[in-house]
N, C-alpha and C positions, 0 to 999 in steps of 0.2 A: 478166446478170440471174438466170439459174439454171443449174445444172449438177447433174445427178443421175444416179448410176449404180445399175443394178439388178443383182441377182445373177444369175448364169448361168441361161439359159432351158433347164430340164431337159425330158426326154421326158414326165415327169409333168405339167409345166406345160402342154406342148402338148396333152396329152389333156385337161386340165381346160378349156382354152380351146375345144378342139373341142366339148366337150360343153355348155359355157355359151353358146358363140356360134352354135351350129348350123352351124358351118363345118367339115364333116366329111370333107373330101377327105383320102383316106388317104395322100397324098403327104406329109402333115404328121405322120402318127403310125405308119405302117407301113413299116419299113425295106425289106422285101422288095418291096412295091409301089413305093416310091420308086426302088430300084435297077432294077426292070424298066422303069420309065419314063425311065431314063437318068441319074438323079441318084446322087451318091455315098452319099447318106443322106437321112433326112427333113430337112426344113427348116422354119423358123419362119413362121407366118401373118404376112403383111405387116401385117394389121390389128392383130395383137397388138403388134408393135412401135409402131404408130400409137397404140394404147391407152397404152403405156408413155409415150410422148412427151406425149399428152394429159394424163396423170396428173401428169407432172412440171410441166407448165404450170399446170394448176388448182391444184396445191399452193401456187403463189405468188400466186394471184389471190383477190380478195374474190368472194364469191358473185355470180353474175349479171354479172361483168365481161366475159367472153368474148363477143366479137361474132361473130368468124368464126375458123375453124380448118381449114386444109387441108394436105396433103402431097402429095409426089410420090414414089412408090417408086422407088428407085434401084438396089438390089441385093438379093439373097436373103441371109437371115440364117440362119446354120447353128445347129443345136442345140448347146447349152452355150455360145453367144455371150453375153458380158456387154455389155449395151447402156447406153451413156451418152447422156443427152438433155441438149441444151443450147438456151438461148434467149437472144438478144440483142436489145436495142431498135435497130430500124433507123431509126425515125423517131418523133418525138413532137410533137403539136400540140394545140391546144385541142379538136380533134375525137376524139382518142384516141392510142392507141400502136400502132405496127406492129412486130412482132416477127419475126425471122428464126430458124427453128427447124431443129434438126439432131438425127439419131439416128445413132449410130456404134458399132461394135463395139470391142472390146479392142485390135484392131489399127490403129485409126483408119479402117477402111473404112466409108464412109458408106452407110447403109442407107435413110434417109429425109431429105428436105429439106422444108421447109414454111414456112408463115407463119401468123400469128395477128393479128387486131386485138382490142384490149381498150379498154375505157372509159379515159379519161385519169386516173381516180382508182382503177383497177383493181388496182393493185399493193399487196401487204400489206407494206408498209415494208421493213424489213431481214429479213424471214423468209426463210430459205434452205431449199432442199430438204434433206431428211434422208437 
């Protein structure tokens, strides 16, 4: 149904997300702090990856078609990761469409799994993610 790959997540993107979201845990932007906490380096906010997945999803939907959206965080995402988001139709009936969602890095390591339900007329024809 959709497949969208985003450019690598830079340290600058992490700083912008920190400022915009209010999620300012230094483990996401301060290498020294992350190393002192036992990590190799800073890592990406799980909610940023969730936002990428949500954007890939809404790019292929009609306005107001999304009924539910949820994810389970599977693994940490490293800085400079290239995230690919995918959505497949799991079930479709008169009540709506249930989608299986996935976000993974360039190595195929799954970062998020999730699901969404949309109205039965919610898909935008053949429009593909860019």
